[in-house]
C-alpha positions as CSV (number, residue, x, y, z in Angstrom):
1,M,125.2,-24.2,41.7
2,R,122.7,-25.2,39.4
3,S,121.7,-28.9,38.5
4,P,122.3,-30.0,34.7
5,V,119.2,-30.0,32.8
6,A,118.3,-32.8,30.7
7,L,116.7,-32.1,27.4
8,A,114.4,-34.7,26.1
9,L,113.4,-34.4,22.7
10,R,110.0,-36.0,21.8
11,N,109.5,-37.4,18.5
12,E,106.0,-36.9,17.9
13,A,104.9,-37.3,14.2
14,S,102.0,-35.8,12.8
15,P,99.5,-37.5,10.8
16,W,100.7,-35.5,7.7
17,G,103.8,-36.4,8.2
18,I,103.2,-40.1,8.0
19,S,101.1,-39.8,5.0
20,T,103.6,-38.1,3.0
21,S,106.2,-40.4,4.1
22,V,104.0,-43.4,2.9
23,L,103.5,-41.5,-0.7
24,L,107.0,-41.1,-1.6
25,H,108.2,-44.6,-0.6
26,A,105.4,-45.7,-3.1
27,L,106.8,-43.3,-5.9
28,L,110.2,-44.4,-5.3
29,A,109.1,-48.2,-5.8
30,A,107.0,-47.3,-8.8
31,T,110.0,-45.5,-10.2
32,V,112.4,-48.4,-9.7
33,M,110.0,-51.0,-11.3
34,L,109.9,-48.9,-14.5
35,I,113.7,-49.0,-14.8
36,P,114.4,-51.8,-17.3
37,A,116.4,-54.6,-15.9
38,P,119.7,-54.7,-17.5
39,K,119.7,-57.8,-19.9
40,R,121.8,-61.0,-18.9
41,P,124.6,-61.8,-21.5
42,G,123.1,-64.5,-23.8
43,R,124.4,-67.9,-23.6
44,P,126.1,-69.0,-26.8
45,E,123.9,-71.7,-28.8
46,E,125.5,-74.9,-28.6
47,E,126.7,-76.5,-31.9
48,R,125.0,-79.5,-32.8
49,V,127.0,-82.2,-34.4
50,S,125.5,-85.1,-36.5
51,V,127.2,-88.3,-35.4
52,D,126.7,-91.7,-37.5
53,I,127.9,-94.8,-36.1
54,L,129.5,-96.8,-39.0
55,T,130.2,-100.6,-38.9
56,P,133.7,-101.7,-39.4
57,Q,132.9,-102.6,-43.0
58,Q,131.3,-99.2,-43.5
59,F,134.1,-97.6,-41.9
60,E,136.9,-99.5,-44.1
61,A,134.8,-98.6,-47.4
62,S,134.9,-94.9,-46.3
63,T,138.7,-94.8,-46.0
64,R,139.7,-96.4,-49.1
65,P,140.4,-94.1,-52.0
66,P,137.7,-93.5,-54.7
67,P,138.0,-95.7,-57.6
68,P,139.3,-94.3,-61.0
69,P,136.6,-92.9,-63.1
70,V,135.1,-95.1,-65.8
71,E,135.9,-94.1,-69.2
72,V,132.5,-94.4,-71.2
73,T,133.1,-95.0,-74.9
74,A,130.3,-94.7,-77.5
75,P,129.2,-98.2,-78.6
76,A,130.5,-99.3,-82.2
77,P,128.2,-98.7,-84.7
78,M,126.2,-101.7,-86.1
79,P,127.3,-103.2,-89.4
80,A,124.9,-102.5,-92.1
81,A,122.6,-105.3,-92.9
82,P,123.9,-107.1,-96.1
83,A,121.9,-106.1,-98.9
84,P,119.1,-109.2,-100.1
85,A,120.6,-111.3,-102.7
86,P,118.6,-110.8,-105.9
87,V,116.0,-113.2,-106.5
88,T,116.9,-115.2,-109.7
89,S,114.5,-117.6,-111.4
90,R,115.4,-121.1,-111.4
91,P,115.1,-123.4,-114.6
92,P,112.5,-126.0,-114.2
93,A,113.9,-129.2,-112.7
94,V,114.4,-131.8,-115.3
95,P,112.2,-134.8,-114.9
96,A,114.4,-138.2,-114.1
97,M,115.1,-140.7,-116.7
98,I,113.1,-144.0,-116.3
99,R,115.8,-147.0,-116.0
100,P,114.1,-150.3,-116.1
101,T,116.0,-153.3,-114.9
102,Q,114.7,-155.9,-117.3
103,M,115.4,-155.7,-121.0
104,L,112.5,-157.0,-123.4
105,S,113.4,-156.6,-126.9
106,A,115.2,-159.8,-126.9
107,R,112.1,-161.8,-125.7
108,T,109.8,-160.0,-128.3
109,L,112.1,-161.1,-131.0
110,A,112.2,-164.7,-129.8
111,D,108.2,-164.9,-130.2
112,P,107.4,-166.9,-133.2
113,R,105.0,-164.1,-134.5
114,S,108.2,-161.8,-134.5
115,K,109.8,-164.2,-137.1
116,Q,109.7,-161.8,-140.0
117,A,111.2,-158.9,-137.8
118,H,113.8,-160.9,-136.9
119,A,115.1,-162.1,-140.3
120,D,114.7,-158.5,-141.6
121,L,117.1,-157.3,-139.0
122,K,119.8,-159.6,-140.3
123,T,119.7,-157.7,-143.7
124,F,120.4,-154.2,-142.1
125,A,123.7,-152.5,-141.9
126,S,125.1,-152.7,-138.2
127,D,124.2,-149.1,-137.2
128,E,120.7,-149.3,-138.6
129,R,120.1,-152.7,-137.0
130,M,121.1,-151.1,-133.4
131,V,118.8,-148.6,-133.9
132,Q,115.9,-150.9,-135.0
133,L,116.6,-153.0,-131.9
134,C,116.6,-149.7,-129.7
135,N,113.1,-148.6,-131.3
136,L,111.9,-152.0,-130.2
137,E,113.2,-151.7,-126.9
138,A,111.5,-148.4,-126.5
139,M,108.2,-149.6,-127.7
140,D,108.3,-152.6,-125.2
141,Q,109.4,-150.7,-122.3
142,I,106.9,-147.7,-122.9
143,R,103.9,-150.4,-122.9
144,Q,105.3,-152.1,-120.0
145,W,105.5,-148.8,-118.1
146,R,102.0,-147.5,-119.0
147,A,99.3,-149.9,-120.2
148,D,97.2,-147.0,-121.5
149,F,100.1,-146.6,-124.2
150,Q,100.1,-149.0,-127.1
151,P,103.3,-147.8,-129.0
152,E,103.2,-149.3,-132.7
153,R,105.8,-146.9,-134.2
154,V,109.3,-144.9,-133.2
155,V,111.0,-142.4,-135.2
156,P,114.3,-141.7,-133.5
157,Y,114.9,-138.5,-135.2
158,A,111.7,-136.7,-135.0
159,T,113.0,-133.2,-133.9
160,A,117.0,-134.1,-133.7
161,E,119.1,-136.7,-135.2
162,E,119.8,-139.6,-133.2
163,K,124.0,-140.0,-132.1
164,I,125.7,-143.3,-132.3
165,A,128.7,-143.6,-130.4
166,G,130.2,-147.2,-130.4
167,T,127.3,-149.3,-129.1
168,T,125.4,-146.7,-127.5
169,I,122.7,-144.8,-129.1
170,A,121.3,-141.3,-127.8
171,A,117.9,-140.2,-129.3
172,D,117.0,-136.7,-127.5
173,G,114.6,-135.7,-130.4
174,A,112.6,-139.1,-130.8
175,A,108.7,-139.8,-130.8
176,F,106.4,-142.9,-130.9
177,R,102.9,-143.2,-132.1
178,S,100.2,-144.7,-129.8
179,R,96.6,-144.8,-130.7
180,K,96.7,-142.5,-133.5
181,N,98.6,-139.8,-131.8
182,W,102.4,-139.0,-131.6
183,Y,104.4,-138.4,-128.4
184,S,107.8,-136.8,-127.9
185,L,110.5,-139.4,-126.5
186,K,113.8,-139.2,-125.4
187,F,116.1,-142.4,-124.7
188,K,119.7,-143.7,-124.3
189,C,120.2,-147.4,-125.7
190,Q,123.2,-149.6,-124.8
191,L,124.0,-152.5,-126.7
192,A,126.3,-155.6,-126.3
193,H,129.4,-155.5,-128.1
194,D,128.2,-157.5,-131.0
195,G,125.3,-155.0,-131.3
196,E,122.8,-158.0,-131.3
197,S,121.1,-157.2,-128.2
198,V,120.1,-154.6,-125.7
199,I,122.0,-154.4,-122.4
200,G,120.9,-151.2,-121.1
201,F,118.3,-149.0,-121.6
202,E,116.3,-145.6,-120.2
203,F,113.5,-143.3,-121.5
204,L,111.4,-140.2,-120.8
205,V,108.2,-139.7,-122.4
206,G,107.0,-136.0,-123.2
207,D,104.0,-134.1,-124.1
208,P,101.8,-134.8,-127.3
209,V,103.2,-133.4,-130.7
210,A,100.9,-130.9,-132.1
211,R,99.0,-131.8,-135.2
212,D,100.1,-129.2,-137.3
213,K,103.6,-130.5,-136.6
214,W,103.3,-134.1,-138.0
215,D,104.1,-133.2,-141.7
216,E,106.7,-130.9,-140.8
217,L,108.6,-133.6,-138.5
218,G,107.9,-136.6,-141.1
219,L,105.6,-138.3,-138.6
220,P,102.9,-140.1,-140.6
221,A,99.2,-140.2,-139.5
222,V,98.9,-143.8,-140.5
223,H,101.5,-146.7,-140.2
């Protein structure tokens, strides 16, 4: 009987075999590296939310209903400026009458040098006597008012007739002579109830009367 024979396999590698195996592994590794790696599923981008921190007052204001819209109306048109009043010329102011407080004619007639004049007055009619008394008062008052005037005669009707109403005489167109010149005169004379004395007088001296008007107005050049 034969004894079993054990076969032993020897694994002897040749140098060429080892080199070939290394080369194959290297190629396989390179091939694996060239294969693109699968992309990982992208993570969704987180949505960013802006957060404001409000005070209690701001929060209350934000929850209120919006105010109603303001109705804008066009401004009312401005009223037109009033038209300027037409300029009218004013009449010149009338000078005020001079009103003396003391009557002078009675004192003049009481002077002894006026004895004849006083006697002549008694022969005149009532109206004429009052006129002459007022003429005398006019000369005395003008002389008293301005010393440069020396009245020596008065004509109460030079440019207009004198007006007699009771014991009042108004002479708006009178004239008087002083130092050889005539001047326009206006006066109002009030006599006593008996017409024998002057109790009120006012007057206004005007411009000189033109020389060529003297004859026309009955104003003599000499006394």
